[in-house]
KOLKOLLUM-57914 format. One line per field, with one value per atom (N, C-alpha, C): atom name; residue in one letter; x negated, y, z negated. Coordinates in Angstrom, 3 decimals, decimal comma. Layout:
# KOLKOLLUM-57914
at	CA | ...
aa	A | ...
px	X | ...
py	Y | ...
pz	Z | ...
***
This chain:
# KOLKOLLUM-57914
at	N | CA | C | N | CA | C | N | CA | C | N | CA | C | N | CA | C | N | CA | C | N | CA | C | N | CA | C | N | CA | C | N | CA | C | N | CA | C | N | CA | C | N | CA | C | N | CA | C | N | CA | C | N | CA | C | N | CA | C | N | CA | C | N | CA | C | N | CA | C | N | CA | C | N | CA | C | N | CA | C | N | CA | C | N | CA | C | N | CA | C | N | CA | C | N | CA | C | N | CA | C | N | CA | C | N | CA | C | N | CA | C | N | CA | C | N | CA | C | N | CA | C | N | CA | C | N | CA | C | N | CA | C | N | CA | C | N | CA | C | N | CA | C | N | CA | C | N | CA | C | N | CA | C | N | CA | C | N | CA | C | N | CA | C | N | CA | C | N | CA | C | N | CA | C | N | CA | C | N | CA | C | N | CA | C | N | CA | C | N | CA | C | N | CA | C | N | CA | C | N | CA | C | N | CA | C | N | CA | C | N | CA | C | N | CA | C | N | CA | C | N | CA | C | N | CA | C | N | CA | C | N | CA | C | N | CA | C | N | CA | C | N | CA | C | N | CA | C | N | CA | C | N | CA | C | N | CA | C | N | CA | C | N | CA | C | N | CA | C | N | CA | C | N | CA | C | N | CA | C | N | CA | C | N | CA | C | N | CA | C | N | CA | C | N | CA | C | N | CA | C | N | CA | C | N | CA | C | N | CA | C | N | CA | C | N | CA | C | N | CA | C | N | CA | C | N | CA | C | N | CA | C | N | CA | C | N | CA | C | N | CA | C | N | CA | C | N | CA | C | N | CA | C | N | CA | C | N | CA | C | N | CA | C | N | CA | C | N | CA | C | N | CA | C | N | CA | C | N | CA | C | N | CA | C | N | CA | C | N | CA | C | N | CA | C | N | CA | C | N | CA | C | N | CA | C | N | CA | C | N | CA | C | N | CA | C | N | CA | C | N | CA | C | N | CA | C | N | CA | C | N | CA | C | N | CA | C | N | CA | C | N | CA | C | N | CA | C | N | CA | C | N | CA | C | N | CA | C | N | CA | C | N | CA | C | N | CA | C | N | CA | C | N | CA | C | N | CA | C | N | CA | C | N | CA | C | N | CA | C | N | CA | C | N | CA | C | N | CA | C | N | CA | C | N | CA | C | N | CA | C | N | CA | C | N | CA | C | N | CA | C | N | CA | C | N | CA | C | N | CA | C | N | CA | C | N | CA | C | N | CA | C | N | CA | C | N | CA | C | N | CA | C | N | CA | C | N | CA | C | N | CA | C | N | CA | C | N | CA | C | N | CA | C | N | CA | C | N | CA | C | N | CA | C | N | CA | C | N | CA | C | N | CA | C | N | CA | C | N | CA | C | N | CA | C | N | CA | C | N | CA | C
aa	M | M | M | K | K | K | T | T | T | K | K | K | N | N | N | E | E | E | Y | Y | Y | P | P | P | D | D | D | I | I | I | P | P | P | E | E | E | N | N | N | I | I | I | V | V | V | R | R | R | L | L | L | T | T | T | R | R | R | G | G | G | A | A | A | A | A | A | G | G | G | D | D | D | M | M | M | Q | Q | Q | R | R | R | S | S | S | G | G | G | L | L | L | F | F | F | A | A | A | P | P | P | E | E | E | D | D | D | K | K | K | E | E | E | D | D | D | H | H | H | E | E | E | Q | Q | Q | E | E | E | I | I | I | I | I | I | L | L | L | Y | Y | Y | I | I | I | L | L | L | K | K | K | K | K | K | T | T | T | A | A | A | R | R | R | I | I | I | S | S | S | N | N | N | I | I | I | A | A | A | E | E | E | L | L | L | S | S | S | E | E | E | D | D | D | D | D | D | I | I | I | R | R | R | A | A | A | L | L | L | I | I | I | V | V | V | T | T | T | F | F | F | I | I | I | E | E | E | H | H | H | K | K | K | K | K | K | Q | Q | Q | E | E | E | L | L | L | I | I | I | R | R | R | K | K | K | Q | Q | Q | A | A | A | F | F | F | R | R | R | S | S | S | S | S | S | R | R | R | E | E | E | T | T | T | Y | Y | Y | F | F | F | P | P | P | E | E | E | I | I | I | F | F | F | D | D | D | R | R | R | L | L | L | T | T | T | D | D | D | T | T | T | S | S | S | E | E | E | H | H | H | N | N | N | T | T | T | V | V | V | L | L | L | K | K | K | M | M | M | D | D | D | M | M | M | E | E | E | R | R | R | A | A | A | C | C | C | E | E | E | K | K | K | L | L | L | T | T | T | P | P | P | Q | Q | Q | Q | Q | Q | K | K | K | R | R | R | V | V | V | V | V | V | S | S | S | M | M | M | L | L | L | Y | Y | Y | H | H | H | G | G | G | F | F | F | G | G | G | V | V | V | T | T | T | D | D | D | I | I | I | A | A | A | K | K | K | K | K | K | L | L | L | H | H | H | I | I | I | T | T | T | P | P | P | A | A | A | A | A | A | V | V | V | N | N | N | C | C | C | Y | Y | Y | V | V | V | R | R | R | R | R | R | M | M | M | R | R | R | K | K | K | V | V | V | F | F | F | K | K | K | G | G | G | E | E | E | G | G | G | L | L | L | D | D | D | S | S | S | Y | Y | Y | L | L | L | Q | Q | Q | N | N | N
px	-26,101 | -25,466 | -24,149 | -23,091 | -21,779 | -21,587 | -21,109 | -20,848 | -19,425 | -19,231 | -17,922 | -16,935 | -15,743 | -14,691 | -14,130 | -14,432 | -13,958 | -12,497 | -11,919 | -10,532 | -9,782 | -9,420 | -8,846 | -7,527 | -6,781 | -5,500 | -5,669 | -6,881 | -7,165 | -7,862 | -7,407 | -8,054 | -9,547 | -10,317 | -11,775 | -12,237 | -11,542 | -11,989 | -11,868 | -10,845 | -10,677 | -11,788 | -12,090 | -13,155 | -14,492 | -14,759 | -16,022 | -16,162 | -15,119 | -15,164 | -15,271 | -14,595 | -14,638 | -16,042 | -16,662 | -18,027 | -18,993 | -18,827 | -19,681 | -19,502 | -18,256 | -17,974 | -18,521 | -18,360 | -18,888 | -20,412 | -21,046 | -22,501 | -22,908 | -22,142 | -22,429 | -22,268 | -21,239 | -21,024 | -22,227 | -22,737 | -23,888 | -25,126 | -25,359 | -26,547 | -26,511 | -25,312 | -25,198 | -25,810 | -25,968 | -26,533 | -25,505 | -24,286 | -23,239 | -22,700 | -22,822 | -22,228 | -23,311 | -23,153 | -24,147 | -24,186 | -25,395 | -25,527 | -24,784 | -24,745 | -24,091 | -22,571 | -22,031 | -20,580 | -20,095 | -20,992 | -20,625 | -19,451 | -19,514 | -18,428 | -17,130 | -17,229 | -16,031 | -15,407 | -16,261 | -15,745 | -15,097 | -15,679 | -15,059 | -13,641 | -13,515 | -12,203 | -11,241 | -11,741 | -10,886 | -10,406 | -11,306 | -10,925 | -9,850 | -10,062 | -9,075 | -7,725 | -7,744 | -6,488 | -5,832 | -6,642 | -6,110 | -5,449 | -6,128 | -5,558 | -4,254 | -4,253 | -3,029 | -1,890 | -2,213 | -1,190 | -0,624 | -1,499 | -1,065 | -0,348 | -0,558 | 0,064 | 1,112 | 1,614 | 2,562 | 3,822 | 4,208 | 5,426 | 5,228 | 3,981 | 3,698 | 3,811 | 4,602 | 4,826 | 3,573 | 2,801 | 1,614 | 0,405 | -0,390 | -1,549 | -2,574 | -2,564 | -3,497 | -3,215 | -2,045 | -1,694 | -2,365 | -2,983 | -3,651 | -4,838 | -4,969 | -6,131 | -7,344 | -8,519 | -9,732 | -9,760 | -9,217 | -9,165 | -8,278 | -7,153 | -6,273 | -6,989 | -7,702 | -8,434 | -9,513 | -10,263 | -11,311 | -10,719 | -9,579 | -8,930 | -8,540 | -8,031 | -7,687 | -8,938 | -10,006 | -11,249 | -11,818 | -11,788 | -12,278 | -11,462 | -10,153 | -9,294 | -9,645 | -9,855 | -10,234 | -11,542 | -12,539 | -13,847 | -13,713 | -12,906 | -12,690 | -12,060 | -11,098 | -10,489 | -11,539 | -12,403 | -13,455 | -14,433 | -14,786 | -15,689 | -15,055 | -13,770 | -13,066 | -13,004 | -12,755 | -12,724 | -14,085 | -15,147 | -16,506 | -16,798 | -16,378 | -16,575 | -15,823 | -14,572 | -13,792 | -14,464 | -14,972 | -15,640 | -16,883 | -17,667 | -18,877 | -18,532 | -17,498 | -17,078 | -16,603 | -15,846 | -15,371 | -16,546 | -17,495 | -18,673 | -19,454 | -19,654 | -20,424 | -19,665 | -18,342 | -17,583 | -17,640 | -17,917 | -18,008 | -19,423 | -20,390 | -21,759 | -21,852 | -22,788 | -22,961 | -23,520 | -23,134 | -23,641 | -24,727 | -25,129 | -26,166 | -27,264 | -27,871 | -28,843 | -30,014 | -30,456 | -31,604 | -31,257 | -30,057 | -29,643 | -29,637 | -29,005 | -28,914 | -30,279 | -31,160 | -32,489 | -33,302 | -33,091 | -33,818 | -33,355 | -32,163 | -31,615 | -32,021 | -33,314 | -33,783 | -33,995 | -34,050 | -34,176 | -32,952 | -33,172 | -32,044 | -31,413 | -31,745 | -31,138 | -29,631 | -28,948 | -27,488 | -26,940 | -27,580 | -27,118 | -27,165 | -28,280 | -28,398 | -27,469 | -27,251 | -26,326 | -24,914 | -24,519 | -23,188 | -23,081 | -24,133 | -24,123 | -23,969 | -24,700 | -24,615 | -23,203 | -22,606 | -21,244 | -20,261 | -20,447 | -19,564 | -19,703 | -20,935 | -21,173 | -20,516 | -20,683 | -20,082 | -18,563 | -17,997 | -16,545 | -16,052 | -16,784 | -16,400 | -16,471 | -17,508 | -17,663 | -16,569 | -16,081 | -15,001 | -13,715 | -13,564 | -12,350 | -12,400 | -13,572 | -13,706 | -13,224 | -12,714 | -12,341 | -13,622 | -13,553 | -14,759 | -15,376 | -14,537 | -15,062 | -15,740 | -15,153 | -15,777 | -17,111 | -17,179 | -18,443 | -19,503 | -19,099 | -20,061 | -20,562 | -19,646 | -20,018 | -20,938 | -20,594 | -21,416 | -22,789 | -22,833 | -24,107 | -24,991 | -24,385 | -25,154 | -25,599 | -24,743 | -25,145 | -26,330 | -26,241 | -27,318 | -28,633 | -28,537 | -29,746 | -30,202 | -29,599 | -30,098 | -29,470 | -28,429 | -27,770 | -26,945 | -26,883 | -26,051 | -24,632 | -23,755 | -22,340 | -22,158 | -22,853 | -22,677 | -23,240 | -24,355 | -24,920 | -23,963 | -23,387 | -22,431 | -21,229 | -20,729 | -19,562 | -19,854 | -21,028 | -21,391 | -21,500 | -22,170 | -22,379 | -21,075 | -20,153 | -18,885 | -17,764 | -18,086 | -17,105 | -15,875 | -16,166 | -15,113 | -15,559 | -14,689 | -15,042 | -15,774 | -16,579 | -17,220 | -16,191 | -15,036 | -13,981 | -13,516 | -13,442 | -13,046 | -14,105 | -15,374 | -16,458 | -16,311 | -16,081 | -15,907 | -14,705 | -13,646 | -12,452 | -12,815 | -13,570 | -14,002 | -14,850 | -15,722 | -16,594 | -15,761 | -14,761 | -13,896 | -13,180 | -12,667 | -11,965 | -12,924 | -14,149 | -15,135 | -15,503 | -15,626 | -15,937 | -14,862 | -13,605 | -12,516 | -12,654 | -13,002 | -13,171 | -14,317 | -15,444 | -16,595 | -16,298 | -15,586 | -15,205 | -14,277 | -13,363 | -12,451 | -13,167 | -14,344 | -15,151 | -16,150 | -16,079 | -16,976 | -18,388 | -18,515 | -19,832 | -20,074 | -19,239 | -19,369 | -20,705 | -21,320 | -22,603 | -23,725 | -23,483 | -24,505 | -24,340 | -23,249 | -23,012 | -23,770 | -24,399 | -25,099 | -24,184 | -24,246 | -23,434 | -24,162
py	44,877 | 44,299 | 43,643 | 44,000 | 43,477 | 42,134 | 41,136 | 39,829 | 39,781 | 38,895 | 38,742 | 38,138 | 38,674 | 38,139 | 36,890 | 35,735 | 34,461 | 34,192 | 35,058 | 34,920 | 36,183 | 36,291 | 37,541 | 37,935 | 36,985 | 37,307 | 37,730 | 37,635 | 37,963 | 39,323 | 40,223 | 41,540 | 41,412 | 42,324 | 42,290 | 42,309 | 43,068 | 43,130 | 41,764 | 41,002 | 39,661 | 38,744 | 38,821 | 37,990 | 38,344 | 39,634 | 40,084 | 39,583 | 39,748 | 39,294 | 37,766 | 37,098 | 35,637 | 35,144 | 35,743 | 35,349 | 35,595 | 36,725 | 37,015 | 35,993 | 35,632 | 34,655 | 33,278 | 32,874 | 31,576 | 31,555 | 32,659 | 32,759 | 32,687 | 33,360 | 33,312 | 31,897 | 31,182 | 29,804 | 28,948 | 29,153 | 28,388 | 28,741 | 30,030 | 30,465 | 30,076 | 29,869 | 29,499 | 28,136 | 27,345 | 26,014 | 24,957 | 25,371 | 24,408 | 23,705 | 24,389 | 23,866 | 23,705 | 22,726 | 22,426 | 23,532 | 23,907 | 24,965 | 24,647 | 23,389 | 23,021 | 23,159 | 23,385 | 23,521 | 24,969 | 25,921 | 27,335 | 27,655 | 27,195 | 27,477 | 26,813 | 25,620 | 24,948 | 25,751 | 26,285 | 27,085 | 28,368 | 28,975 | 30,172 | 29,847 | 28,760 | 28,384 | 28,043 | 27,329 | 26,977 | 28,225 | 29,199 | 30,437 | 31,174 | 31,291 | 31,986 | 31,275 | 29,961 | 29,206 | 29,383 | 29,413 | 29,625 | 30,995 | 32,017 | 33,370 | 33,415 | 32,805 | 32,795 | 32,067 | 30,983 | 30,211 | 31,027 | 31,660 | 32,415 | 33,718 | 34,201 | 35,463 | 35,260 | 34,054 | 33,724 | 34,588 | 35,036 | 35,826 | 37,305 | 37,692 | 39,089 | 39,229 | 40,196 | 40,347 | 40,850 | 41,711 | 42,245 | 42,002 | 41,031 | 40,655 | 41,784 | 42,676 | 43,808 | 44,766 | 44,667 | 45,532 | 45,129 | 43,962 | 43,513 | 44,412 | 44,760 | 45,561 | 44,644 | 45,233 | 44,432 | 43,763 | 44,433 | 43,832 | 42,582 | 42,644 | 41,482 | 40,323 | 40,658 | 39,637 | 39,018 | 39,872 | 39,372 | 38,469 | 38,846 | 38,030 | 36,656 | 36,632 | 35,350 | 34,508 | 35,151 | 34,427 | 33,867 | 34,651 | 34,186 | 32,980 | 33,051 | 31,927 | 30,689 | 30,873 | 29,754 | 29,133 | 29,970 | 29,457 | 28,701 | 29,206 | 28,495 | 27,128 | 27,075 | 25,782 | 24,837 | 25,360 | 24,527 | 24,027 | 24,888 | 24,466 | 23,359 | 23,524 | 22,499 | 21,181 | 21,288 | 20,101 | 19,416 | 20,199 | 19,663 | 18,979 | 19,580 | 18,990 | 17,665 | 17,647 | 16,397 | 15,318 | 15,689 | 14,701 | 14,153 | 15,038 | 14,582 | 13,687 | 14,033 | 13,206 | 11,851 | 11,842 | 10,580 | 9,730 | 10,377 | 9,657 | 9,065 | 9,851 | 9,346 | 8,234 | 8,289 | 7,221 | 5,935 | 6,054 | 4,879 | 4,321 | 5,076 | 4,576 | 3,350 | 2,509 | 1,312 | 1,677 | 0,938 | 1,161 | 0,136 | -0,639 | -1,640 | -1,484 | -0,328 | -0,165 | -1,127 | -1,397 | -2,286 | -3,714 | -4,158 | -5,504 | -5,617 | -4,645 | -4,715 | -4,554 | -3,743 | -3,567 | -4,848 | -5,608 | -6,861 | -7,908 | -7,757 | -8,745 | -8,410 | -8,210 | -7,888 | -9,139 | -10,278 | -11,532 | -11,690 | -12,013 | -12,100 | -13,479 | -14,300 | -15,619 | -15,475 | -16,471 | -16,431 | -16,294 | -16,963 | -16,905 | -15,477 | -14,775 | -13,412 | -12,456 | -12,653 | -11,804 | -11,966 | -13,199 | -13,471 | -12,912 | -13,093 | -12,573 | -11,052 | -10,389 | -8,928 | -8,492 | -9,167 | -8,824 | -9,065 | -10,187 | -10,488 | -9,449 | -9,022 | -8,007 | -6,684 | -6,290 | -5,037 | -5,111 | -6,243 | -6,413 | -6,360 | -6,985 | -6,958 | -5,533 | -4,812 | -3,435 | -2,520 | -2,773 | -1,955 | -2,110 | -3,237 | -3,493 | -2,889 | -2,378 | -1,785 | -0,344 | 0,090 | 1,496 | 2,312 | 3,626 | 4,447 | 4,284 | 4,188 | 4,028 | 2,669 | 1,627 | 0,307 | 0,318 | 1,038 | 1,146 | 1,835 | 2,874 | 3,557 | 2,606 | 1,852 | 0,934 | -0,159 | -0,775 | -1,868 | -1,348 | -0,151 | 0,432 | 0,664 | 1,181 | 1,436 | 0,123 | -0,894 | -2,205 | -2,743 | -2,615 | -3,107 | -2,401 | -1,118 | -0,344 | -0,486 | -1,412 | -1,747 | -1,021 | -0,247 | 0,432 | -0,577 | -0,376 | -1,207 | -0,669 | -1,450 | -1,086 | 0,237 | 0,403 | 1,645 | 2,851 | 2,668 | 3,775 | 4,193 | 3,208 | 3,489 | 4,230 | 3,757 | 4,386 | 5,857 | 6,125 | 7,504 | 8,364 | 7,859 | 8,643 | 8,908 | 7,953 | 8,109 | 8,639 | 8,889 | 9,432 | 8,525 | 7,233 | 6,246 | 5,368 | 4,501 | 3,632 | 2,397 | 1,765 | 0,504 | -0,571 | -0,544 | -1,506 | -1,295 | -0,026 | 0,258 | -0,265 | -0,110 | -0,629 | -2,141 | -2,827 | -4,281 | -4,674 | -3,880 | -4,139 | -4,022 | -2,968 | -2,808 | -3,997 | -4,452 | -5,585 | -6,831 | -7,079 | -8,251 | -8,153 | -6,963 | -6,777 | -6,948 | -6,426 | -6,556 | -8,018 | -8,768 | -10,195 | -10,916 | -10,551 | -11,170 | -10,873 | -9,625 | -9,248 | -10,035 | -10,117 | -10,845 | -12,334 | -12,893 | -14,305 | -14,539 | -13,598 | -13,708 | -13,694 | -13,088 | -13,057 | -14,207 | -15,104 | -16,247 | -15,896 | -14,838 | -14,387 | -14,689 | -15,541 | -15,803 | -16,451 | -17,179 | -17,824 | -16,785 | -15,546 | -14,503 | -13,635 | -13,846 | -13,035 | -13,626 | -12,743 | -13,174 | -12,927 | -13,810 | -13,633 | -12,760
pz	28,780 | 29,947 | 29,521 | 30,180 | 29,861 | 30,562 | 29,773 | 30,371 | 30,894 | 31,839 | 32,465 | 31,461 | 31,419 | 30,560 | 31,228 | 30,617 | 31,173 | 30,827 | 30,037 | 29,617 | 30,042 | 31,307 | 31,805 | 31,136 | 30,602 | 29,954 | 28,501 | 27,998 | 26,603 | 26,562 | 25,708 | 25,603 | 25,286 | 25,829 | 25,700 | 24,248 | 23,386 | 21,991 | 21,296 | 21,650 | 21,070 | 21,567 | 22,863 | 23,431 | 22,782 | 22,623 | 22,035 | 20,600 | 19,803 | 18,408 | 18,324 | 19,224 | 19,258 | 19,584 | 20,589 | 20,950 | 19,792 | 19,131 | 17,983 | 16,870 | 16,611 | 15,555 | 15,908 | 17,163 | 17,590 | 17,466 | 17,815 | 17,657 | 16,196 | 15,337 | 13,900 | 13,354 | 13,836 | 13,404 | 13,772 | 14,954 | 15,428 | 14,610 | 14,391 | 13,651 | 12,185 | 11,645 | 10,233 | 9,952 | 10,988 | 10,819 | 10,464 | 10,181 | 9,850 | 11,089 | 12,225 | 13,444 | 14,510 | 15,346 | 16,372 | 17,433 | 17,883 | 18,894 | 20,188 | 20,550 | 21,808 | 21,748 | 20,560 | 20,403 | 20,473 | 20,755 | 20,719 | 21,651 | 22,896 | 23,847 | 23,400 | 22,852 | 22,352 | 21,210 | 20,342 | 19,233 | 19,741 | 20,756 | 21,355 | 21,798 | 22,537 | 23,050 | 21,911 | 20,889 | 19,762 | 19,021 | 18,855 | 18,157 | 18,948 | 20,247 | 21,085 | 21,035 | 21,132 | 21,052 | 19,687 | 18,642 | 17,293 | 17,186 | 17,711 | 17,680 | 18,469 | 19,654 | 20,468 | 19,753 | 19,119 | 18,403 | 17,237 | 16,486 | 15,309 | 15,667 | 16,884 | 17,290 | 18,374 | 18,486 | 19,554 | 19,499 | 18,322 | 18,178 | 18,537 | 18,674 | 19,022 | 20,536 | 20,973 | 22,414 | 23,138 | 22,514 | 23,167 | 22,261 | 22,638 | 21,830 | 21,731 | 22,698 | 22,689 | 21,538 | 20,937 | 19,817 | 18,507 | 18,489 | 17,269 | 16,954 | 15,699 | 15,301 | 15,151 | 15,166 | 15,008 | 13,638 | 12,638 | 11,304 | 11,297 | 12,020 | 12,123 | 12,823 | 13,879 | 14,630 | 13,749 | 13,051 | 12,155 | 11,075 | 10,533 | 9,503 | 10,058 | 11,273 | 11,909 | 12,141 | 12,575 | 12,835 | 11,529 | 10,467 | 9,161 | 8,702 | 8,872 | 8,500 | 9,315 | 10,617 | 11,475 | 10,996 | 10,714 | 10,286 | 8,964 | 8,064 | 6,795 | 7,041 | 7,971 | 8,331 | 8,894 | 9,753 | 10,354 | 9,295 | 8,341 | 7,276 | 6,445 | 6,111 | 5,340 | 6,123 | 7,421 | 8,278 | 8,275 | 8,365 | 8,348 | 7,019 | 5,921 | 4,598 | 4,488 | 4,986 | 4,955 | 5,790 | 6,964 | 7,814 | 7,138 | 6,511 | 5,838 | 4,656 | 3,926 | 2,799 | 3,286 | 4,397 | 4,957 | 5,411 | 6,097 | 6,565 | 5,400 | 4,345 | 3,212 | 2,489 | 2,490 | 1,849 | 2,673 | 3,965 | 4,825 | 4,885 | 4,353 | 4,360 | 3,477 | 3,785 | 2,986 | 1,618 | 0,622 | -0,719 | -1,055 | -0,065 | -0,259 | 0,779 | 0,916 | 1,975 | 1,858 | 0,615 | 0,452 | 0,853 | 0,526 | 0,912 | 2,426 | 3,091 | 4,538 | 5,185 | 4,587 | 5,147 | 5,041 | 3,971 | 3,815 | 4,813 | 5,303 | 6,232 | 7,668 | 7,885 | 9,222 | 10,054 | 9,378 | 10,095 | 10,982 | 12,233 | 13,166 | 13,181 | 12,171 | 12,140 | 12,024 | 12,495 | 12,498 | 11,082 | 10,120 | 8,737 | 8,209 | 8,407 | 7,896 | 8,623 | 9,910 | 10,652 | 10,112 | 9,864 | 9,319 | 7,906 | 7,090 | 5,722 | 5,731 | 6,601 | 6,677 | 7,055 | 8,036 | 8,448 | 7,308 | 6,578 | 5,451 | 4,341 | 4,069 | 3,032 | 3,430 | 4,683 | 5,145 | 5,061 | 5,462 | 5,409 | 3,963 | 3,052 | 1,640 | 1,097 | 1,461 | 0,961 | 1,487 | 2,687 | 3,240 | 2,434 | 1,757 | 0,985 | -0,409 | -0,802 | -2,128 | -2,124 | -3,262 | -3,410 | -3,573 | -3,372 | -3,559 | -4,950 | -5,979 | -7,340 | -7,494 | -6,918 | -6,979 | -6,245 | -5,127 | -4,388 | -5,229 | -5,958 | -6,826 | -7,909 | -8,509 | -9,579 | -9,052 | -7,954 | -7,435 | -6,998 | -6,461 | -6,075 | -7,294 | -8,355 | -9,574 | -10,223 | -10,186 | -10,695 | -9,905 | -8,609 | -7,739 | -8,049 | -8,393 | -8,680 | -10,131 | -10,877 | -12,199 | -13,369 | -13,143 | -14,251 | -15,039 | -16,335 | -17,193 | -17,238 | -17,830 | -17,905 | -18,656 | -19,790 | -20,564 | -19,815 | -19,094 | -18,307 | -17,190 | -16,531 | -15,451 | -16,011 | -17,149 | -17,769 | -18,092 | -18,624 | -18,961 | -17,708 | -16,686 | -15,462 | -14,719 | -14,740 | -14,018 | -14,912 | -16,185 | -17,132 | -17,265 | -17,407 | -17,641 | -18,810 | -19,267 | -20,393 | -19,884 | -20,749 | -20,363 | -19,983 | -20,636 | -20,284 | -18,844 | -18,418 | -17,032 | -16,050 | -16,420 | -15,561 | -15,431 | -16,557 | -16,515 | -15,670 | -15,736 | -14,913 | -13,426 | -13,071 | -11,678 | -11,238 | -12,118 | -11,769 | -11,500 | -12,355 | -12,133 | -10,786 | -10,455 | -9,181 | -7,998 | -8,153 | -7,067 | -6,852 | -7,959 | -7,842 | -7,028 | -7,264 | -6,497 | -5,013 | -4,697 | -3,287 | -2,666 | -3,372 | -2,837 | -2,716 | -3,692 | -3,600 | -2,417 | -2,192 | -1,055 | 0,283 | 0,318 | 1,543 | 1,596 | 0,597 | 0,575 | 0,121 | -0,633 | -1,077 | -2,548 | -3,165 | -4,584 | -4,932 | -4,004 | -4,300 | -4,411 | -3,926 | -4,015 | -5,253 | -6,004 | -7,199 | -8,364 | -9,128 | -10,347 | -11,520 | -12,486 | -13,700 | -14,686
***
């Protein structure tokens, strides 16, 4: 059964290949099923943008269309990877601390907010170091795992202490 072409200005072969690609994106598990129609539209817009200089889009071969779609999907995968990396870099590095602060007292709520604010000011490497310290790793173990020198780990610790002191959390730091 042939489906109606919802894009009357777009040649049928482009619509067909686009729908197939959007379905493949959904089935791959990398992309949410509810985004299939959005991906169809994004692919078509991408093809139109990339072929804007061509006077007759119907002249594109299926191989050209497939190449454009593959390029689009690669861009989407890279975008997804960047988003996941950004999300993971924004995750807290003290889940156990925050989980223990379930008491809704004003003091614990303020402490949790202060800890989160302090962690936001740390660099990704400092977050890795403080997380590993919290989980009981020693300076030499951290240095080995992160491929840095123990002196660099100590430098990160000194900088992190300054950040925590600046947030008024110095009384929670252990020497």
